[in-house]
C-alpha positions in Angstrom: 45.4 -93.9 -153.1 42.4 -91.7 -153.5 42.4 -88.0 -152.9 39.8 -86.7 -150.4 39.0 -83.5 -148.5 38.4 -82.6 -144.9 35.2 -80.6 -144.5 37.0 -78.4 -141.9 38.1 -75.8 -144.4 34.5 -74.7 -145.0 33.6 -74.9 -141.3 36.5 -72.6 -140.6 35.4 -70.3 -143.4 31.9 -70.0 -142.0 30.2 -72.3 -144.4 27.8 -74.7 -142.9 28.0 -78.4 -143.7 24.9 -78.5 -145.9 26.4 -75.8 -148.2 29.8 -77.4 -147.9 28.4 -80.7 -149.4 27.4 -78.7 -152.5 30.9 -77.2 -152.8 32.6 -80.5 -152.2 30.6 -82.1 -155.0 31.3 -79.2 -157.4 35.0 -79.6 -156.7 34.8 -83.2 -157.9 35.5 -84.9 -154.6 34.0 -88.2 -153.5 35.8 -89.0 -150.3 35.2 -86.7 -147.4 36.6 -86.5 -143.9 33.9 -85.0 -141.8 34.9 -82.7 -138.9 32.6 -83.3 -136.0 32.6 -79.7 -134.9 30.4 -76.6 -135.3 27.6 -77.3 -137.7 28.4 -81.0 -137.7 28.6 -81.5 -133.9 26.5 -84.7 -133.3 26.0 -83.7 -129.6 24.2 -80.5 -130.6 22.5 -81.4 -133.8 18.8 -81.9 -133.9 17.6 -85.3 -135.1 15.7 -83.8 -138.1 18.8 -81.8 -139.1 21.0 -84.9 -138.9 18.6 -86.9 -141.0 18.5 -84.2 -143.6 22.3 -83.9 -143.8 22.7 -87.7 -144.0 20.3 -87.9 -146.9 21.9 -84.9 -148.8 25.4 -86.4 -148.2 24.5 -89.8 -149.6 22.4 -88.3 -152.5 25.4 -86.3 -153.5 27.4 -89.5 -154.0 29.8 -88.7 -151.2 31.7 -91.3 -149.1 32.5 -90.6 -145.4 36.1 -91.7 -145.5 36.6 -90.7 -141.8 35.2 -88.6 -139.1 37.7 -86.3 -137.4 36.9 -86.0 -133.7 38.4 -83.6 -131.1 37.3 -85.0 -127.7 35.9 -82.4 -125.3 38.5 -83.2 -122.7 41.7 -85.1 -122.0 41.4 -88.9 -122.6 44.6 -89.2 -120.5 43.1 -87.7 -117.5 43.0 -89.6 -114.2 39.5 -88.1 -113.6 37.0 -90.8 -114.5 34.2 -88.2 -115.2 36.4 -86.5 -117.8 37.2 -89.7 -119.5 33.6 -90.8 -119.5 32.5 -87.4 -121.1 35.1 -88.0 -123.8 34.0 -91.5 -124.4 30.3 -90.6 -124.7 31.1 -87.9 -127.2 33.2 -90.3 -129.3 30.5 -92.9 -129.3 28.0 -90.4 -130.5 30.2 -89.3 -133.3 30.9 -92.9 -134.3 27.1 -93.5 -134.5 26.8 -90.5 -136.8 29.7 -91.7 -138.9 28.0 -95.1 -139.3 24.7 -93.4 -140.3 26.7 -91.5 -143.0 28.0 -94.9 -144.2 31.5 -94.7 -142.9 33.5 -97.1 -140.8 36.4 -95.0 -139.6 36.7 -92.4 -136.9 39.8 -90.4 -136.1 40.9 -89.5 -132.6 42.6 -86.1 -132.5 44.7 -84.3 -129.9 47.5 -86.8 -130.0 45.9 -89.6 -127.9 45.7 -87.3 -124.9 48.1 -84.9 -123.3 50.2 -84.3 -120.2 49.5 -81.7 -117.5 51.7 -80.3 -114.8 50.2 -82.9 -112.4 50.0 -85.8 -114.8 53.2 -87.7 -115.5 53.9 -89.2 -119.0 53.8 -92.7 -117.5 50.4 -92.2 -115.9 49.0 -90.4 -119.0 50.2 -93.3 -121.2 48.5 -95.9 -119.1 45.3 -93.9 -119.0 45.3 -93.4 -122.8 46.0 -97.0 -123.5 43.0 -98.1 -121.3 40.7 -95.4 -122.8 41.6 -96.3 -126.4 41.2 -100.1 -125.7 37.8 -99.5 -124.2 36.8 -97.4 -127.3 38.1 -100.0 -129.7 36.2 -102.8 -128.0 33.0 -100.8 -128.3 33.8 -99.9 -132.0 34.5 -103.6 -132.8 30.9 -104.4 -132.0 29.9 -101.9 -134.6 32.6 -103.2 -137.0 34.3 -99.9 -137.1 37.9 -98.7 -137.0 39.7 -96.2 -134.9 42.6 -94.2 -136.4 45.0 -92.3 -134.2 46.6 -89.0 -135.2 49.9 -88.0 -133.7 50.1 -84.4 -132.6 53.7 -83.1 -133.1 54.2 -81.4 -129.7 56.0 -82.6 -126.6 53.0 -82.5 -124.3 51.0 -85.0 -126.3 51.0 -88.7 -125.6 51.3 -89.7 -129.2 53.7 -87.1 -130.8 55.8 -89.1 -133.3 55.8 -92.3 -135.3 57.7 -94.2 -132.5 55.0 -93.4 -129.9 52.3 -94.2 -132.5 53.8 -97.6 -133.2 54.1 -98.2 -129.4 50.6 -97.3 -128.5 49.1 -99.4 -131.3 51.1 -102.3 -129.9 50.2 -101.7 -126.3 46.5 -101.3 -127.0 46.6 -104.5 -129.0 43.3 -104.3 -130.8 42.8 -105.4 -134.4 40.6 -102.4 -135.3 43.2 -99.8 -134.2 45.3 -98.1 -136.9 47.3 -95.0 -137.6 46.3 -91.9 -139.5 49.5 -90.3 -140.9 49.3 -86.5 -141.2 52.2 -85.6 -143.5 52.4 -82.0 -142.3 52.8 -83.3 -138.7 55.8 -85.3 -139.8 57.3 -82.0 -141.2 57.2 -80.6 -137.7 58.6 -83.7 -136.0 61.4 -83.8 -138.7 60.7 -87.4 -139.5 61.7 -88.5 -143.0 59.7 -90.9 -145.2 61.7 -93.8 -144.0 60.3 -93.3 -140.5 56.9 -94.5 -141.8 58.4 -98.0 -142.1 57.7 -98.7 -138.4 54.0 -98.3 -139.2 53.9 -100.8 -142.1 50.6 -102.6 -142.1 49.1 -100.2 -139.6 48.2 -97.2 -141.7 44.6 -96.9 -142.7 44.3 -93.2 -143.5 46.4 -90.2 -144.5 46.1 -86.4 -144.1 47.7 -83.9 -146.4 48.5 -80.8 -144.5 51.3 -78.2 -144.9 53.2 -75.8 -142.6 56.5 -74.0 -142.2 58.0 -76.9 -140.2 57.3 -75.4 -136.7 53.8 -74.1 -136.5 50.7 -76.2 -137.1 48.9 -74.0 -139.6 47.4 -76.2 -142.4 48.6 -73.9 -145.3 47.4 -74.2 -148.9 49.3 -77.3 -150.0 52.7 -76.5 -151.5 53.1 -73.2 -149.5 55.1 -74.9 -146.8 57.9 -77.4 -146.4 56.2 -80.8 -146.3 57.8 -83.4 -148.6 54.5 -84.6 -150.1 55.9 -86.5 -153.2 58.5 -88.3 -151.1 56.0 -89.3 -148.4 53.4 -90.5 -150.9 56.0 -92.5 -152.8 56.9 -94.2 -149.5 53.3 -94.9 -148.6 52.7 -96.5 -152.1 55.9 -98.5 -151.6 54.5 -99.7 -148.3 51.3 -100.9 -150.0 48.9 -98.9 -147.9 46.3 -99.5 -150.6 46.6 -103.2 -150.0 46.4 -102.8 -146.2 43.2 -100.9 -146.5 41.8 -103.4 -149.0 42.4 -106.2 -146.5 39.9 -104.5 -144.2 37.4 -103.5 -146.8 38.5 -99.9 -146.9 39.8 -97.5 -149.5 43.1 -95.8 -148.9 42.3 -92.1 -148.8 44.7 -89.2 -148.5 42.5 -86.3 -147.4 43.5 -82.6 -147.7 43.3 -80.8 -144.4 43.3 -77.1 -144.9 43.0 -74.2 -142.5 43.2 -74.1 -138.7 40.4 -73.2 -136.3 40.6 -69.5 -135.5 42.1 -68.4 -138.8 40.4 -65.8 -141.0 39.6 -67.6 -144.3 37.2 -65.5 -146.4 37.5 -67.8 -149.4 37.9 -71.4 -148.5 37.3 -72.5 -152.1 40.5 -70.8 -153.0 42.4 -72.9 -150.5 40.9 -76.0 -152.1 41.5 -74.9 -155.7 45.1 -73.9 -155.2 45.8 -77.1 -153.3 44.3 -79.2 -156.1 46.6 -77.4 -158.6 49.6 -78.3 -156.5 48.6 -81.9 -156.3 47.9 -82.2 -160.0 51.4 -80.8 -160.7 53.3 -82.7 -158.1 51.4 -85.8 -156.9 49.7 -87.3 -160.0 49.3 -90.6 -158.2 46.4 -89.1 -156.2 43.1 -89.1 -158.0 39.7 -87.9 -156.8 
């Protein structure tokens, strides 16, 4: 597996994407998960700015391993207008990811969420229909959708069991799981729990926390069992799964949370890299 980085740490730290590209390159990364937010929001970016960023990204030798997307609404909603708004945004992000040279997009917010007026059963059906429609559109572009579980009760996909079930229910050959190891620390799922996703993992996130709060600490500052999870993923031959679909297995560091005060994002990256070099030598940039 290759080690990557999520651009989010610099966005949170107030560094625009253009400058972040320089810092990512200096840190020795090649694989980048691009956060479609802030200075990299495709819905707000002018065409000339987008063209300039794409050229700089490619000229820097970077690879868009995934694009992390937080939909501007609830994909589980029973309101057609809300779902259409989410779908339009996701399509716009996917088009930008393809222009960057990438083939994967990541759907955040746990595949949708419940409300006081929306039952889990109805939310599930709505999410399955939404994800299937998105996958059908992505298949025409020869792109993949990776789902990320959000480890809280009100999300539709909030553990490995619901992840396996929704992939089965959607039943599209371009739908896969992104496994965020820090999220598994919150759901209290051991490495063995990943077995139910064998053959369906296309991407990995490395995040850390105290086991209860989604905080994206500097790696090694929390309780996440990184060496054990990575050992299990290697045993499950995630590299081979990705290779079958023409992709590289990437484990991208996800550091910092929106709203946090991070005056020195490069320190987060540097100290996380030091932890990985000491404890997970299998991951190489």
